VOMARGU-297605 format. One record per residue: z, y, x of N, C-alpha, C, O, CB in turn. Coordinates in pm, whole numbers, padded with zeros to 5 digits, always signed. Glycine has a CB too. Layout:
BEGIN
ZYXZYXZYXZYXZYX/...
//
This chain:
BEGIN
-08932-05776-01646-08862-05706-01542-08718-05700-01583-08683-05666-01696-08920-05567-01518/-08636-05735-01488-08494-05732-01531-08419-05634-01475-08423-05612-01354-08429-05848-01507/-08347-05570-01555-08267-05446-01509-08150-05483-01433-08100-05593-01455-08221-05359-01624/-08096-05403-01343-07975-05444-01265-07854-05437-01355-07752-05498-01321-07952-05352-01140/-07859-05364-01473-07740-05353-01557-07746-05461-01663-07656-05469-01747-07728-05212-01621/-07851-05546-01663-07859-05651-01764-07760-05755-01735-07712-05770-01623-07997-05710-01771/-07729-05830-01839-07613-05921-01825-07658-06023-01722-07767-06079-01728-07569-05991-01966/-07568-06044-01630-07594-06142-01519-07592-06289-01568-07527-06327-01665-07488-06124-01405/-07661-06358-01498-07660-06509-01520-07541-06562-01454-07489-06506-01357-07789-06581-01463/-07494-06676-01507-07363-06728-01448-07376-06763-01306-07265-06773-01252-07312-06852-01521/-07469-06783-01233-07466-06825-01097-07498-06713-01001-07482-06731-00880-07559-06936-01077/-07545-06593-01050-07576-06484-00954-07493-06367-00970-07549-06258-00959-07713-06442-00964/-07369-06371-00994-07272-06268-01011-07247-06179-00886-07223-06059-00899-07147-06332-01052/-07252-06240-00763-07223-06169-00645-07339-06094-00600-07322-05997-00527-07176-06256-00542/-07465-06134-00639-07568-06065-00594-07593-05920-00667-07661-05832-00617-07682-06155-00605/-07535-05911-00778-07548-05792-00862-07422-05699-00835-07431-05584-00879-07559-05834-01019/-07315-05730-00773-07204-05652-00762-07224-05551-00642-07295-05579-00546-07084-05742-00745/-07156-05428-00655-07166-05342-00540-07115-05398-00410-07049-05502-00406-07096-05222-00568/-07148-05327-00304-07113-05390-00167-06952-05383-00154-06895-05476-00098-07192-05306-00036/-06888-05288-00198-06736-05278-00188-06664-05369-00264-06545-05389-00239-06687-05153-00226/-06731-05434-00365-06663-05525-00451-06701-05669-00416-06646-05763-00474-06692-05494-00595/-06797-05688-00323-06856-05812-00303-06760-05916-00235-06769-06034-00269-06977-05791-00223/-06674-05879-00147-06586-05970-00078-06446-05939-00085-06407-05843-00153-06622-05979+00055/-06364-06015-00018-06216-05980-00022-06186-05843+00031-06263-05794+00114-06134-06082+00058/-06091-05787-00006-06066-05645+00045-06034-05638+00193-05963-05724+00246-05949-05580-00032/-06084-05539+00257-06067-05523+00396-06183-05592+00489-06174-05581+00611-05932-05579+00428/-06276-05653+00436-06371-05723+00508-06488-05630+00531-06572-05663+00615-06410-05850+00438/-06501-05527+00470-06605-05433+00484-06563-05305+00560-06637-05207+00568-06656-05400+00350/-06444-05310+00614-06390-05192+00681-06449-05187+00820-06476-05294+00875-06233-05194+00687/-06472-05072+00882-06531-05059+01011-06427-05116+01118-06307-05123+01089-06571-04905+01038/-06472-05151+01232-06377-05201+01329-06298-05088+01386-06340-04973+01397-06446-05278+01439/-06167-05135+01426-06087-05020+01478-06120-04979+01622-06177-05054+01701-05940-05054+01470/-06083-04862+01646-06107-04807+01787-05982-04737+01833-05898-04702+01750-06232-04704+01791/-05965-04714+01964-05853-04660+02020-05858-04513+02013-05968-04460+02022-05838-04705+02153/-05748-04439+01997-05752-04305+02002-05731-04263+02144-05641-04311+02213-05656-04247+01912/-05814-04174+02188-05807-04134+02331-05680-04053+02364-05627-03979+02282-05931-04049+02368/-05639-04070+02477-05509-03995+02522-05548-03853+02564-05646-03826+02634-05433-04071+02649/-05456-03760+02513-05487-03614+02540-05358-03547+02572-05255-03596+02527-05557-03541+02416/-05355-03443+02643-05245-03358+02680-05184-03297+02557-05259-03265+02465-05291-03250+02775/-05046-03277+02546-04988-03216+02432-05033-03071+02413-05059-03000+02510-04842-03224+02442/-05041-03031+02290-05083-02899+02252-04976-02789+02278-04865-02798+02225-05119-02902+02107/-05006-02695+02350-04904-02588+02381-04964-02456+02332-05076-02415+02362-04870-02581+02541/-04877-02396+02255-04913-02266+02197-04851-02163+02288-04733-02163+02321-04863-02249+02046/-04946-02070+02327-04916-01967+02422-04851-01850+02348-04892-01824+02234-05043-01922+02498/-04755-01778+02402-04691-01665+02337-04584-01704+02251-04533-01616+02182-04783-01587+02261/-04540-01822+02241-04439-01865+02133-04302-01797+02182-04229-01748+02096-04425-02041+02119/-04268-01792+02304-04143-01729+02341-04155-01578+02305-04056-01520+02259-04110-01752+02496/-04267-01515+02324-04280-01367+02289-04260-01355+02136-04195-01260+02091-04429-01304+02334/-04310-01443+02060-04307-01430+01914-04155-01449+01883-04106-01373+01800-04405-01541+01835/-04080-01539+01940-03945-01560+01914-03860-01443+01941-03776-01405+01858-03900-01671+01988/-03877-01384+02052-03815-01255+02094-03837-01142+02005-03748-01064+01970-03862-01217+02224/-03971-01134+01967-04006-01023+01868-03948-01052+01737-03914-00954+01671-04160-01004+01852/-03932-01167+01688-03867-01197+01568-03715-01158+01570-03660-01095+01479-03886-01343+01541/-03652-01203+01684-03507-01174+01695-03491-01012+01703-03396-00958+01647-03442-01251+01830/-03585-00943+01771-03569-00800+01776-03582-00746+01639-03502-00659+01604-03667-00736+01869/-03675-00785+01556-03694-00727+01431-03573-00764+01347-03537-00682+01263-03825-00772+01370/-03514-00867+01359-03394-00899+01272-03273-00813+01312-03189-00778+01228-03355-01052+01285/-03267-00779+01436-03162-00691+01480-03192-00554+01430-03100-00484+01389-03148-00692+01631/-03327-00508+01431-03349-00381+01384-03325-00368+01230-03276-00265+01182-03485-00343+01421/-03363-00480+01153-03331-00477+01022-03185-00471+00986-03147-00400+00893-03387-00584+00966/-03101-00543+01059-02955-00539+01051-02909-00406+01067-02838-00353+00982-02890-00625+01149/-02949-00345+01178-02902-00208+01211-02946-00108+01114-02874-00011+01092-02948-00166+01345/-03060-00124+01051-03111-00033+00944-03024-00056+00820-02992+00040+00750-03267-00059+00911/-02984-00182+00792-02906-00205+00663-02757-00153+00689-02693-00106+00595-02906-00370+00620/-02710-00160+00801-02576-00111+00836-02579+00052+00819-02487+00113+00765-02538-00159+00994/-02690+00108+00869-02697+00250+00872-02702+00305+00730-02635+00402+00696-02818+00296+00952/-02783+00238+00646-02795+00271+00505-02658+00256+00436-02620+00342+00358-02901+00180+00437/-02586+00151+00463-02462+00120+00401-02363+00239+00441-02292+00294+00357-02410-00026+00448/-02362+00272+00570-02271+00377+00616-02306+00517+00545-02217+00588+00497-02283+00389+00776/-02435+00550+00544-02478+00664+00479-02436+00663+00324-02384+00765+00278-02629+00676+00498/-02454+00561+00249-02403+00548+00124-02245+00571+00105-02198+00638+00013-02440+00420+00082/-02175+00512+00195-02037+00530+00192-01999+00676+00224-01903+00724+00163-01974+00436+00287/-02065+00751+00313-02043+00883+00340-02072+00974+00212-01997+01066+00180-02128+00919+00458/-02182+00941+00146-02217+01016+00027-02120+01002-00086-02083+01099-00153-02348+00976-00020/-02076+00872-00106-01975+00859-00215-01838+00898-00168-01751+00910-00255-01971+00716-00270/-01808+00919-00050-01678+00953-00003-01590+00838+00008-01468+00853+00007-01618+01051-00087/-01646+00722+00018-01562+00597+00021-01526+00558+00156-01615+00539+00239-01631+00483-00042/-01396+00543+00188-01347+00497+00307-01344+00336+00314-01411+00275+00231-01210+00558+00326/-01277+00273+00397-01286+00132+00398-01212+00069+00277-01258-00034+00229-01232+00080+00528/-01098+00125+00224-01040+00073+00105-01109+00102-00022-01107+00024-00117-00911+00120+00095/-01174+00225-00021-01251+00260-00132-01394+00189-00137-01458+00181-00242-01265+00408-00132/-01435+00144-00025-01558+00062-00024-01549-00064-00098-01644-00103-00165-01597+00030+00112/-01438-00129-00089-01403-00247-00169-01412-00221-00315-01468-00298-00393-01266-00294-00135/-01352-00106-00351-01347-00068-00492-01488-00036-00541-01522-00061-00656-01251+00053-00514/-01569+00019-00453-01714+00057-00492-01790-00068-00522-01868-00069-00617-01791+00139-00376/-01771-00181-00442-01836-00299-00456-01785-00378-00580-01846-00479-00615-01821-00374-00333/-01685-00338-00641-01631-00401-00761-01521-00501-00734-01479-00574-00824-01740-00468-00836/-01472-00505-00606-01364-00599-00585-01226-00532-00609-01204-00419-00566-01372-00655-00441/-01136-00599-00675-01009-00545-00710-00934-00520-00573-00938-00604-00483-00929-00645-00808/-00865-00399-00559-00802-00364-00452-00668-00312-00498-00664-00228-00588-00881-00271-00374/-00557-00357-00440-00422-00319-00480-00405-00180-00428-00444-00152-00315-00312-00416-00426/-00342-00084-00514-00310+00047-00472-00201+00044-00353-00107-00035-00363-00258+00128-00598/-00211+00113-00260-00115+00126-00158+00023+00149-00202+00041+00233-00291-00152+00229-00073/+00126+00081-00150+00262+00097-00196+00311+00237-00139+00290+00268-00021+00356-00028-00148/+00373+00313-00223+00416+00445-00170+00522+00417-00054+00606+00327-00060+00481+00539-00292/+00508+00499+00045+00600+00483+00156+00746+00520+00117+00765+00621+00048+00552+00570+00274/+00842+00450+00155+00984+00475+00137+01020+00585+00237+00951+00607+00336+01072+00342+00160/+01126+00652+00208+01157+00748+00306+01223+00675+00427+01291+00573+00414+01248+00858+00245/+01199+00734+00543+01242+00675+00664+01399+00689+00658+01450+00782+00595+01173+00744+00793/+01475+00595+00725+01617+00596+00734+01666+00732+00789+01783+00757+00764+01665+00480+00822/+01601+00818+00856+01652+00934+00918+01664+01039+00798+01748+01129+00803+01556+00985+01042/+01573+01024+00687+01566+01115+00591+01680+01101+00484+01731+01201+00432+01437+01105+00534/+01719+00970+00452+01813+00946+00358+01928+00864+00409+01907+00777+00493+01752+00885+00249/+02052+00887+00362+02164+00811+00408+02245+00770+00292+02222+00823+00184+02247+00887+00506/+02338+00680+00305+02419+00626+00207+02562+00697+00225+02621+00695+00332+02424+00467+00221/+02608+00755+00121+02734+00836+00128+02843+00793+00022+02826+00810-00098+02698+00987+00105/+02947+00740+00071+03065+00694-00024+03126+00823-00079+03164+00914-00006+03186+00603+00058/+03133+00827-00217+03191+00947-00275+03308+00895-00373+03291+00796-00446+03074+01036-00354/+03424+00968-00369+03535+00930-00452+03519+01023-00580+03517+01146-00570+03680+00950-00372/+03508+00962-00694+03495+01029-00821+03631+01026-00893+03695+00921-00901+03384+00962-00906/+03671+01137-00944+03802+01158-00993+03825+01067-01110+03936+01014-01118+03825+01301-01030/+03736+01043-01200+03752+00962-01324+03693+00821-01298+03572+00799-01302+03678+01032-01448/+03781+00734-01273+03744+00578-01256+03668+00517-01357+03586+00429-01334+03861+00494-01247/+03698+00568-01485+03631+00505-01602+03484+00542-01605+03399+00462-01644+03699+00549-01735/+03458+00659-01565+03318+00698-01550+03241+00611-01459+03129+00572-01490+03309+00833-01503/+03301+00581-01345+03235+00501-01240+03205+00352-01290+03111+00284-01250+03327+00500-01111/+03294+00316-01375+03261+00179-01426+03141+00161-01515+03089+00052-01539+03374+00129-01499/+03099+00283-01565+02974+00291-01646+02833+00288-01546+02719+00273-01590+02981+00435-01738/+02863+00302-01426+02746+00306-01331+02698+00173-01286+02776+00078-01278+02781+00384-01209/+02572+00165-01257+02504+00039-01208+02419+00078-01089+02368+00190-01088+02413-00030-01322/+02397-00011-00984+02312+00016-00878+02173+00053-00932+02124-00016-01021+02308-00102-00786/+02110+00157-00883+01979+00214-00923+01981+00325-01028+01879+00385-01062+01893+00106-00974/+02105+00349-01080+02122+00465-01168+02094+00582-01092+02111+00577-00970+02259+00475-01229/+02048+00701-01154+02046+00834-01103+02158+00924-01157+02180+00924-01278+01918+00893-01132/+02226+00999-01075+02338+01080-01116+02329+01212-01055+02269+01233-00950+02467+01016-01082/+02397+01315-01132+02430+01445-01065+02573+01442-01024+02657+01395-01101+02405+01569-01158/+02606+01490-00907+02743+01501-00860+02788+01649-00888+02720+01744-00848+02754+01461-00704/+02907+01664-00958+02955+01796-00994+03086+01804-00928+03167+01711-00932+02964+01821-01149/+03108+01927-00860+03232+01954-00790+03308+02065-00872+03256+02173-00903+03204+01999-00636/+03430+02027-00901+03512+02125-00980+03630+02170-00887+03717+02092-00850+03569+02058-01121/+03625+02305-00852+03724+02373-00765+03862+02358-00835+03874+02373-00956+03686+02529-00740/+03956+02331-00759+04089+02333-00800+04164+02473-00762+04167+02513-00646+04159+02210-00737/+04216+02537-00859+04287+02658-00838+04437+02654-00878+04487+02551-00923+04218+02765-00912/+04502+02760-00862+04654+02763-00891+04660+02749-01047+04749+02682-01101+04732+02910-00836/+04563+02813-01117+04581+02813-01267+04531+02690-01319+04552+02668-01439+04511+02929-01336/+04464+02600-01244+04412+02472-01297+04279+02474-01343+04222+02367-01366+04489+02425-01404/+04213+02594-01360+04085+02606-01408+03998+02663-01291+04036+02764-01232+04083+02692-01535/+03889+02603-01259+03812+02639-01149+03659+02639-01187+03618+02588-01291+03843+02543-01034/+03582+02696-01101+03437+02690-01119+03382+02563-01084+03429+02499-00990+03370+02790-01043/+03278+02517-01157+03213+02397-01137+03070+02413-01074+02999+02504-01117+03207+02326-01265/+03028+02335-00979+02893+02350-00928+02839+02216-00902+02915+02123-00876+02889+02436-00803/+02702+02199-00907+02631+02079-00889+02616+02069-00737+02561+02162-00677+02494+02078-00968/+02661+01962-00673+02650+01941-00539+02531+01852-00499+02470+01868-00393+02772+01887-00493/+02502+01764-00584+02381+01663-00563+02309+01636-00697+02368+01602-00799+02433+01515-00501/+02182+01655-00687+02099+01627-00804+02013+01490-00791+01947+01468-00689+02003+01749-00826/+02017+01407-00890+01931+01285-00876+01966+01187-00764+01880+01114-00713+01791+01329-00855/+02094+01187-00728+02141+01081-00641+02123+00946-00694+02147+00922-00813+02277+01100-00610/+02079+00850-00605+02062+00710-00653+02192+00640-00633+02255+00668-00531+01946+00634-00578/+02238+00559-00712+02357+00477-00701+02316+00345-00621+02241+00260-00669+02417+00443-00849/+02369+00339-00505+02341+00221-00418+02435+00104-00454+02391-00010-00468+02357+00260-00265/+02572+00134-00471+02660+00024-00481+02781+00084-00554+02812+00202-00536+02695-00042-00339/+02848+00003-00636+02975+00040-00709+03069-00062-00674+03073-00169-00735+02960+00050-00865/+03158-00029-00563+03260-00128-00513+03370-00149-00632+03396-00065-00717+03332-00071-00370/+03425-00270-00621+03537-00300-00730+03648-00195-00692+03679-00169-00575+03600-00469-00725/+03708-00135-00807+03817-00046-00784+03948-00120-00780+03966-00219-00851+03820+00060-00888/+04042-00072-00695+04172-00126-00687+04267-00044-00778+04246+00075-00802+04220-00128-00541/+04374-00114-00827+04464-00035-00925+04540+00076-00863+04585+00163-00937+04566-00126-00991/+04559+00082-00735+04644+00177-00671+04579+00304-00632+04644+00400-00592+04701+00118-00558/+04444+00304-00643+04348+00423-00600+04357+00519-00711+04367+00482-00828+04189+00379-00575/+04353+00643-00675+04324+00747-00780+04176+00777-00770+04123+00814-00665+04413+00882-00761/+04108+00758-00897+03971+00775-00896+03905+00641-00869+03966+00535-00874+03934+00877-00797/+03778+00651-00840+03687+00538-00797+03586+00567-00698+03538+00681-00694+03616+00487-00909/+03547+00476-00617+03454+00492-00515+03313+00451-00570+03299+00356-00646+03497+00411-00392/+03212+00529-00526+03067+00491-00551+02994+00531-00436+03021+00634-00374+03005+00555-00677/+02898+00450-00405+02806+00474-00281+02675+00524-00337+02610+00460-00419+02780+00336-00189/+02641+00642-00288+02503+00707-00331+02411+00715-00214+02455+00727-00099+02522+00857-00390/+02293+00710-00238+02174+00729-00147+02120+00866-00177+02062+00896-00281+02060+00616-00169/+02147+00955-00064+02108+01091-00081+02040+01145+00055+02054+01084+00161+02235+01177-00122/+01970+01256+00045+01921+01308+00173+02040+01350+00263+02152+01372+00216+01825+01430+00148/+02012+01358+00394+02117+01380+00491+02185+01514+00466+02307+01519+00481+02059+01374+00634/+02122+01619+00431+02185+01759+00414+02275+01742+00275+02384+01800+00267+02058+01889+00399/+02232+01671+00184+02321+01656+00069+02435+01575+00096+02540+01603+00039+02253+01601-00043/+02429+01482+00171+02549+01403+00211+02654+01488+00278+02772+01471+00247+02509+01290+00306/+02617+01581+00369+02715+01678+00426+02776+01773+00312+02893+01810+00321+02642+01767+00541/+02705+01809+00215+02766+01890+00113+02857+01808+00026+02960+01859-00019+02661+01957+00029/+02825+01684+00001+02915+01594-00076+03053+01567-00002+03162+01564-00058+02841+01456-00103/+03031+01548+00135+03165+01525+00208+03249+01651+00209+03372+01644+00201+03143+01480+00359/+03186+01762+00217+03269+01894+00220+03327+01917+00083+03441+01963+00072+03179+02024+00261/+03252+01887-00024+03297+01911-00167+03417+01814-00196+03515+01849-00261+03173+01885-00275/+03400+01695-00143+03504+01592-00180+03629+01619-00114+03731+01573-00166+03461+01450-00145/+03641+01692+00001+03757+01735+00069+03833+01844-00005+03955+01853+00009+03721+01780+00201/+03768+01923-00079+03827+02052-00142+03823+02051-00295+03889+02131-00361+03745+02180-00093/+03744+01955-00350+03728+01960-00499+03740+01821-00564+03740+01716-00501+03590+02022-00535/+03750+01831-00688+03753+01697-00758+03604+01680-00802+03536+01773-00847+03863+01692-00892/+03558+01548-00783+03415+01529-00807+03393+01449-00930+03471+01356-00956+03349+01462-00690/+03290+01478-01010+03255+01408-01137+03110+01377-01127+03039+01438-01048+03286+01494-01267/+03062+01277-01212+02917+01243-01224+02863+01253-01361+02931+01226-01460+02893+01106-01175/+02738+01291-01366+02665+01284-01497+02534+01196-01481+02454+01211-01390+02626+01433-01548/+02524+01107-01576+02408+01006-01569+02284+01088-01623+02288+01175-01709+02437+00862-01664/+02173+01041-01552+02043+01096-01592+01996+01024-01725+01889+01055-01777+01937+01077-01474/
//
């Protein structure tokens, strides 16, 4: 009795091979058949699901915004502080400059011209008025404190004293004008 796994004889090799390996590839495949035509598959409720998904996203966004607003209220952060809370660098606001109605520039004639040559724009000075009397000695009083030097015009040789332009509050400018008419003015640097 011969076993199927026994060594095959040289002339009978195809009889002992499996059916899938017996012939050239593709000869044992079943015949093709046509796929029947059918209507496209339509899923019902798709538009409803899309609307529901959009509604849920809107609700999630609204909830997230509400939580953010509540957190900002709790921390006391406004719009500028909110940037700082998130870690973004924010420049500090520039301090507001006084409005033109609050400060004015006032030209003041200082008795000692050499003192005025020491001044530069941006310097802070106190303006002192010395009353002139018949004896030559009078009382001195401070007319303006911390006045900012705006400009130091070039002095001419024929002038007595020297001119300096100061930026001061409006009420101080009125005192400077009055003191300049009756007194000799001097400045002290800060």
